[in-house]
N, C-alpha and C positions, 0 to 999 in steps of 0.2 A: 504493500500500500504506500509506504514511504517513497519507494522508487517511482511509483506512478505519479505521486504528488510532485516529486522533484522534476520529473519529465514534463509535466504540464506547466509547472512554474517556469521552467527553462523556455518552453515554447512561447509562453505569454511574454516573457522578457524579450525574446527574439523579435516577436511581432511588434512590440512597443518601439524597439530600436529601428524598425523599418518605417515607422510613421514619420512623415516629414515634420521638421521642427516648426513650432508655432512662432518662432522668432521671425520678425519682419526682415525680409531681404529686399534688395533693390535691383532694378533692371541693369543699370550700368554700374559695375562694381569698381572699375578703375578707368577713369577717362584719360585719353591721350592729350595731356595738357600742352604738348609741343605745338599743336595745331589750333591754338586759341586765337580767336578774332574778336574785335570789338565793333560790332555792327557794320561790316563792310557792305552788306546788302542794303538796298534802298529802304530805310526804316519809314514808317513802322511795318512790322511783319510778324508772322507766326512761323516758327521753325520747329522741326522735330524729326521724327523717324518712325518707320514701321517696325513692328516686332511680332514674332510668331510664338505663341505659347507652346510649350512642349507637351508631354503626355499627361500632365495633371492640371486640373482646373486651378486657378489662382484667384485669391481675393485681394484686390488693391485697396489699401487703407489710406494712403497719403500720396500726394503729388508734390514734386519739388523742382528746383532749378539750381543750376551750377553757380556756386559762389567762388569765383576764381581764386581769391586769396584767403577764403574762409574768414573774412573780416567784416562781412555785412554787404548787403546789396545796395547799389546806388539807386535803383528804382524798384517799385513793386512789379510783379509779373503774374499775369493770369496763366494758368496751366490747365490744359484740357486733355481728355482721353476720349477717343472716338472709335467706332467701328470703321472698317475700310469704306463703307458706304456713306460715311459722314454723320452718323447719328452720335450726338454727344452723350457719353455715358456718365461723365462727372467732371467737375472742374473746381479749382481752388484759386485763391489769390495769395501769393507768397509776398508779404509786405517788404518794403525796403528796410534796411538796417539788419540787425543780427538777433532779433527776438525769437525767431522760429528755430526749430530743431535742426541742427547741423549734423549730417552723417556723411562722411567721406567726401567733403567739399560740396555737398548738395544741401540746400535748405528746404525743409518740407512743411507743408500744412495739411492737416487732416481733412479728408473728404467728409461732407455731412452724412453721406451714406456710402458704405463700402461698395465696391463694384466687383462682381464675379466675372472673370475671364475664362472662356471655354477652351479646353485643351485643343491643340492643333488648329488654332484659329489666329488670324492676323488682325492686329489693331494698329492704331496710330496714336502717338502722344505728341503734343506740341506746346510751346510756350510763346507768349506774346512779348515782344520787345518794342517799346515805344521809341519815338524819335528822341534824339539827344544822347543816346548811348550810355556808356558808363559800366555796363555789365557785359562780360564776354561770353561767347559760346564757342564750341569746338566744331570746326568744319572739316569735311573730307577725312573722317577718322578711320584709320585702318588698324590702329593698335589699341583701341579701347577694348576692355573686356566686359563681358556681361554674364549674368547669372545662368547657371546650368539648367534652370527651369524653363529656359527659352531655347527653341531650336534655331532661331536666327534673329538678328537685330539689324535693321537697315532694309532698304536704302533711306536716304534723307528726303524730306518733303518740306515745302514752305508755301506761304502765300503772303503777298503784300496787301495789307488791310489795316484799318485804323483801330481794330480791336481783335480779341482772340477769335480766330476763325479756323475752320477745318483746312489743314494744309494739303492742297491738291496738286501742287506743281512739283515735279521731281527735282530733287537737289543733287548734290554731288557726294561721292564716297559712300561710306557706310551710314552716314547720317549727320544731321546737325545736332550735336549733343549739347543741349541746354537743359531740357526737361528730363526728369527721372521719376520713378514711382517706387513706393514701398509696397510690398505684398507678402502674403503668407500662402504657402502651398496647401491645397485642400486634399486630404487623403482620399484615395480611391475607395468606393463603397466596399470592394472586396477586402480591403485592409481592415476596415471596421468590422465586417462580418467575421473575419478570421479571429480578431481579438475577442469579440463577443462570444464566439463559439468556444475558444480555449478558456476564457474566463468562466463561462458557464460550466464547463467540465470540471474546472478546478473547484468551483463552489460545490458541485455535486459530490465530489470525492471527499471534501472536507466535512460536509454534512453527514455523509454516509459513515465516515470514520467516527464522528461524534455519537451517532446512534448506536454503533456497535460497541463503543466504549461504555 
C-alpha cells in the first residue's frame, strides 16, 4: 500500500512540474538595442509587429512599451492588441515618467480585462508615438529574442495616424519593437484532467488505508 501511495504521489508531482508557470512572461525577452531609433518615421504613427502563439493558449494581462534607458518615458503611449483582421482586443495607456512597472526595459500597464490568445493563431501588437519624439523604438530587429510560447514574432507593421490605430502597412525586418505584452500560459485541458485523475486516486488510497486501519 505504501509503495502504491508513493507511486501516485510521484506521478502527481511529475504532473505539477509539467504545468506551465503562472508567473507572467513577456513576448520580447531581450531587445536588440543596437538598432534603436528615435522617431525616424513621419510621426505621429503606430508601430508594432505580428506574432504567432505556439501550442498553448495564452492570457495577456498587461501591455507595455520600451523605455530605452529605463529612466522614464518622455511621452505617454497608447498600446493596443489586435486580431490580424483589425479587431481591437485590448489597449492601455502607459503614462510618461517612471511610475509604471518596469520589466526588462519595458514599462507596463495592466489591461482592464485580460485577453485570451488562441494557440496557433497570429495577432498584432502596436504602440502609438506622437509627434515630437523623445522615446525610441527598435527597427529592423534580427537579434531580439522572444519567449518560447510563440512560434514566431514578426514581421513589422505600422500606420501613420494621429492616434492609436491598427497597423496595416508592412514594415521592415522582424518588427518595430516598441510595444510588448505580459502573459501567462494556460495549461492544456489534458494536463488538468491528468492531475485531477492522479489526485483522485491518491485520495482514494489514503481513505481506503484509513478505513482498514
